N, C-alpha and C positions, 0 to 999 in steps of 0.2 A: 613202884612197877618200876624197876630196878633198870635201865637201857644200856648198853653197851658204850663204852667210852671209849675214844681218839686216842686218850694217852697211854703211849704207850714207853713207860720206862724203864729202865734198867739201874739196877741198884750204883752200880759203877757211874752214871749219869748227876750221880746228884751228890758231888764232890760242889760244897759250898766254896764261894770267894775266902779267900783266908780274906778276917776280919780286917788285921789290919791294914789290907790293902783297900779293901771296901771306905774307911773310911778317912785314908787317906784321896780318895777318889771321889769322896761326898765334898773334903775338907779343896781340894783345888777345883771343885765348881763353884763353893758358897764365898769359901772367903773372898776371893779377887772381884775387884771390882768394889768393893764395901770398902777401900780406904784408898787414902790420894785421887780425890777427882770429888770437882763440884756435881751441884747436883744439875741432870743434862735436859733439854728441853727435848718437852715438851710435857707429857702429864709425869714427869721424874721431879720438875722443875716448880711445876703450880701446884703439884699435893706438899713441898717442903714452903712451900709458899703459906700455905696452911696453916699447916703445922708451927712453923717460925713465931708467926700471926698471933699464937696464944701465947707460945714458950716465953718469946721478949716481949707481953702486954699488949701487945699493939690489935688486940682482941678480946673477947670473951673466950672463952671451953663450950660455950654455947651458939655462936655467931662465930667462928676461923674466919676470916675473910683474907684480902690482898687490897692494899687499895681501895680499901671503902668496899671491895661487892664480896658476898654471903658466900661464903663454900654449899654445892649443890650435893645433897645424895647425903650420906650415914655420919656420925665426925666420929664415932669410933679409932676409924686411922690415924688422926690427926691427934684424939687424945694420946694415941698409943706413942706417938712421933715424939711430943711434946713432953711428957712422958720422958722420954728418953733423953730429948735435951736438959730437962733438970735433974732428970740422976745423973750424968754425965757431964756436969759444968765444967771439967777439964779438956772434955775435947771440943774439934771447931763443933760446930750445930746440925752441918748436914752430916758428919759421922755420927754425929751422938744420937741424930735421926735418927740413920739407916742402922745405925745396930739392933735392933727392936725383929726390924723387916729380916735382917739378913737370919736372923736364930728363928723365925717365922718357914721361911722356906728351908729351913734348916727341921724348921716341925709337920713342913710338908714329904721331904724326902723319909724323913723317920714312920710318921703316917701314912704312907705307902708300902713301904718294903713291909708291917705291920696287918692292914686292911689284907694285900695278899697272903701274907705266913697263914691268917685265920680260911679268908674264902679256899684256900689249896687243902688245910684241912679236911674240910666236909670230902662226908661221903660221897655220893656225888662227878666230884673234881680227882680222886683216885684213879692213878693210870693203870692200867689191867693189871692182874694179877695172873703171874705166869704158873703152868701144868708144875716147873717141877724147880717153884722159888725163883729167886735171883731179883724180882722186882723191887721196889723203890720202900723205902720205909716209907711211908705218911712223912712222920715228923724231917726226915732228908730230900723229902722232895719238895715241901712244903714252903720247908728255907730257900733250897736251891731254885724255884718257882718264884719267892723270895726278889733273891739279889736281881733276878731278869727284869724282873719289873722297878727293881730301883732303876738299875742301868737304863728302859726303856724312857724312864722319865728323863733321867741323867743327859738322854741320846736325844731325847723332841728338840725340835731346831725351834718352836716357840716361845722355849724356857726360857732364854738363856738369855734374853737380853728383858725380859716386860720382868721375868722372876727376880730381877738384882737391881729393879728401882721402888722409890719409895712412894708405895701409889697403895690405892683402895684394896685396887685387887689383888695386893698381894695378904691381906689380909679373908679377901675371898673368898683366894683358892684355901688358906687355911679351913675354912668353914667348912667346904663339899668334900676335903681329904675329908675332914672330923666326920662329916654323916658319912664317906661310906666306910672309913675301921667302925665307927658304933652300929652301923650295919653286917659290917663280916664278922665281930668278935662277939655279939653278941649268942650265937651257944658258950662260947667259951671263958667271955669277960663282962658279965652280964652288969655288974656295977659301972664298972668302965663302961661302958657300950651307953649306959643310959647318960652317964654323965657328959659321954661325949657328943649325945644328941640334942643335951639341956643346951653345949656352950654350945652346936654347929650353926641351929638355925640361928638365936640373936645373932650370932658373927656375924653370920650374912644377911640379916636384914639392917644391924645399925653400922652397915660396911660400904649401902650402897645397890644389894641384890634380895631386893623384901623379893621381888618373882621369883627368882631362885630358889627362896627358903620356901615358900609356897607350894613351887611345882616340884620338887624334890620329896616336901613333905606331906604333900597330897602321894605321891608315887611312891615310898615308904609306908604312908598306911596301906596301897593295898595289894604293894608284899606281903608285906606281915601277915593279912588277912589271910589269904591265900596259902602262908607256907604251911606243911608238915612240922616244923618244927613249932614245938606248943610254948617254950621261951619268945618265940616270934609273934606269935597271937598275944600274950602276954604281952607281947613291947609297944602297944596299942597304945596306951594309955598313956605313955610315956614322949610319943609322938605326937601325940596331942597337947601335952604337955608343955613340948617346946613349943610350937606353933603359938600359945597362947603366949610363955614367956616373950616369942622375937613378937611378938607384933608389941605386946606391952611394953617392952626394954624402944623397941624402933619410936612409935611414936614420941616422946619427947627428945631425942638425939642425930630427930630428920633422916629414920631412916625412913621412913615413907614416901621422903620428897625426891622422890627419879624421876628420868621423866627415857622415855625409848627415846632414843635418838636415834638417826637412821643416815647412810652418807650415800641414798640413791643408787646405789652395786644391786652386780646384778646375784641371782646366784650363777650361775657362771661365775662370778667373782670370786663367791663365797666357797663353792670347790676349788677352787685357783686355790683361795687361802688356806684352804683343809690340807691342799695337797701341802705344802711346801713346813706352813704351822707346824702342823702335828707329825710330821717326819720324823724318825719311822713308824711311830706309838700305832698309824690308822690303817700301813697295810696288813702290820698282825693284829690288831684287832679285829679287823675284816673278816682274815683267815681266822681269826677262833669261834669267830660268828659263826662261819665259814661249817667247818669242822666239828662243833659244838652245839648246831643249829640242832637237832635231837634234842639238847639240856639247854635250848632259851631259860624255860621259866624254873629252873634250878639255881640257887642263889651266889654263885660264885660267878654265872655272865648274870641274872637279869639285874643283882646291886652294880654291878660296875655299868653295867648298861645304863639301866635306868640314871645312876648319875653324870653319864656323859650324853645323854642324847636332849637334855634340862639345856645345858647350858650350849647346843650345837644348838638346836631352836632358838634362844637368845641372840645368837649371832649373827642365824638369819636373814629375822625380820628387825634386829638391829644393821640392815645391808651392811654383811660379810666384817664385823667388829671386829678387831680381832681380840681386844685385852675380855671381852665374852667368850669370849675362844678358847682364853686361856683356862678357862677352867672345868676348861674338860679332860685337859691331861692328863692328873694321875687317876680315874677311871677309866680312861683309853691306854694307861701306862700298864693297868693291874689288868685291863682284858687284853689286851698284848701276851703276857706273858702264859698265855693257856695258850695261844700260837703255840710257844717254843716245842713243847713234848709232841707234836704234829706235823714239826718242821721238813720239809725239803731241806736233803746234806746240800743236794746243789745250788737251793740257793739262800741258807746258809756261805756258801763257800763267795756265792755271789756281793753278796752284804760285808764282808769280809775281804775281799778286793778292790769291792768299790771308798770303801773303810779309808784301805790303807792307803788310795789311790788317791784319791778327795783329802783327809787331811794330813798327811804328807806333802803332800803341794802346798797346799791349804799353810803348812805349817815354815817353810821353804820357800815363797815368798812374805812373811810375814816377821822372813830372818832378814831379806834383800834386802827392803825397806827399812828394818833398823841400820842394818851399813849402811847405807844409804843416807842417811842419818846423821850416821855416826864418823863416817866415813870419808860418805864422799861418793863413792862408790856403789852400786850401776848411778851413772846419773844423769838416767830418763830417769827415775824413780826419785830422786831426788827432787828433780826438774815442776814433776807432776808433783810435788808434797809445797814445792812451791806457788804452785802456780791455784792450786786450790785449795789456799790457809795460808795467806798475804799477812806477812811481819810472822809469819811462825818461828822460832830459833832453837834447836831441838838443844836436850838435855840428853845428861845421861846420871844414871840411879845404879849405884854397883844393884842395889840386893835386885831392884826390880834383874837387874844380868844374871843373877844368879839364879835366881829360879825361874826364868827364863829356860837357862841354861839344862836346868833337872826336871823340871818339867817337859822339857826335848828331847833329853836322854830315859826319861819314867818312860813317850812312847813310845820310843824305840826298842826298851826293852818288853812292855807291851806287848810288842807288834810279837818277835820273839818268844815270849812267855805260851801266848794265847794259838800259835803254828807249831810251838814243843810239844805243849804239856796240855791236859786235859781237855782233850779233844771230842771230847762224847760229853763234857757236861750240858745241861741244856740252855746252860744260860751264854753256851761260845757263844755266840749270833750276836747279840748284843753288846760284846766287853769290849772291840776295839769300837762301834760309831760311840757307844758311852765313852769311852778314854779319849776320841777324838775330840768332838765336843768338846772337854774338861781341856782337851791338851789348846784347843781355837780359843778356849774365854781366857786362862790361862795367858799365852800368850799377845795376846790382845790389851789383857788389863796388866802389861808387863812395859813389855814390846812396843805396844802402840797408847799407852794411855795415858802418855802428857802430849804426843796430836790428835789424838783421841775427845780429849778432856778440851786441846782449842778448839777444836771443830764442835763439839755437843753442845760446849757453854755458853754461857751468856755472859762471861765473865770478862770477854775481849770487848764485845758491845759497850757494857759498865764502866773501863775503862777508858774508851772514845767517846761516849758522852760525855766523863768528869771530863775530859781533857778543856773542854767547849765549856762548862761552870766554875762560877768560880767559886775558893773555898766552902762558904757560906751559902748554904740555901735553904730558905726559909719552907717551899714544901714546891715539886712537881705536877701542876699539874695536866694528866695525863687518859683523856677520854679517848673509848675507842680503844685505845692498846689492846696484846691478847698476855693473857692471863701472867705466861713461862714470863714474859716482859717486864711484865711489870715487878712478878716478884723477887725477879733482879732487880729493879731498879731501891726496890726496899730491903731488901735482904743479902744483896750485892754489891748495890754502893750508898746505901744507912745512910739515902733519902723518905721524907715524907714525899710519899703520893698519895694525891687523888685522884682518882677516878668515878669518880660518879657526875661529877658537873662538870660542863660544857665548860670552854673559856670565856666567854661573859659573864657565866654567874661565883668560878672560880675569885678565890682572893689571894694562889700562889702569885708566886715574883715568877717563875718560870715554867715551859712546856716543852710538852713532848707531841712532835704526829708523827705517825706511819704513813709511810709513798706508798704507793706502788709507783709504777712505769713510768706515774704523773709528771705531769713538773709540778716538783716541788714550789709549794705557798702556802706562804705563811696566813693564820688568821686574822681581817681587823683588832688592828688593836695589840698588835705580837708584831716582832723581828727573830728576821734569822738568826743565832746563833752560828749555828752546825750544824752538818747534812753529815750522819755516822751513817756506819751498816759494816752489817757483821763482820768480820775478816772472810768467812766460808760461805756469804750468800754472795751470787754474782745480779738478785734482784731484792726488790725492798731495803728502802732507804729510813733512816728515820730526821726530824728536824728537831732540833736544839732548839730553844724557844727560849727570849726574854719579853717581858711586858715592857712595851714603851711608857716613858718614863717625858 
């Protein structure tokens, strides 16, 4: 039974974004943050520590470890990062490890685009046919919808920082996007869909998300079983094969060694997290579900809805975990794109004006801070930096400055272009939000990269610790220290660290002990060489210790 579609799209509304502009936007989003920085705490630095332990021979490929503490969860992300270091020995190790994850983020953007393209090509997703012609052509409509999906994903606030880290969640993000692509491309690219499914579930299972892989597979089995597409019903054995392959490869790679970690946060905290983390995809996705409510079992709605519900539920069960919620962003972006042909003009204008005001104000704010660091004006901004980051010395980079200027000019051009042309394009509502997020990230990773790196890296802490230690250090005993600090000691300080034994059981001549707000006190048989603190931390100190002679 053919149900009426809520999409009313004229031919003139399906102008695609110029490919060169779309590629430049993706490059401005993916490339900043890859270069010129240290691994940031906490998860970014921890993941790099496990990667470097393999690449530098401190631990085996089957058991990456930081200071003797083994990794939990799947090994595949650490293997990929270690291979990056092995294959690019001429690059700094953290950069070499980061490049494969940057390629994964680019693949996520591309797969989301193609997923939406194939879903929008299905018969149930097509717009209303006009009585006298002039409606959108199927292929043009699908491409315009795919452009809107990509813009929605880039505009998602939660992807901005977590998507540029070197963590297992990036590989999980690629896995779930491959899953959506597999079901979306099934009627049009049969063998590509099969290969994507056989890859997606094992990737999820071997990167620390076996429960997500299992839940997605069960949902896909149900969707394909009840589908009216003959090819979808023939896809059932391939889903079962992907499940079996995921289970088979996950066991030797510790894929099932996962824990349901909770934070004790409430459902209200989870809703608040969704409110900003998934903006602006979630309100558009909710509008899609409402406008297409009579089509909920159609594949262009049911496929992204399934892929979004699983990580949303996982995030809730894990106590409003943002890293689990990250996996919901690509399917939410696909859902959000189907709101565009039904969007009200007034809502579109409101989103445009909000984006222009918010991101332009943010850009001016970043430029003022940069002016304060380089020129000393405004003085208030400079005093804030000095107060929050003790010991920070500004640096000027010509390339960063030029890129920031070009990005700012591109934003001005985008605002003018958006308001002057293509006013009828269905993706118009997301052009400014996506461009604004890309601008904010570009400016943060050019104008603000050096102070951000100073604030979020553990290198300043390592430098302060090194000032209290001699040139020759046999090893450092560091029981109960957090993993990011241990990773910094091992792979930024280049010290041998033992975190598996207490002070009275270790053979190390030096040690470190974390202190909260209590008065620092050295354990028996040790004396304090110094008390250090990260320059941007207001609380928490570390004792640098030496064994009594």
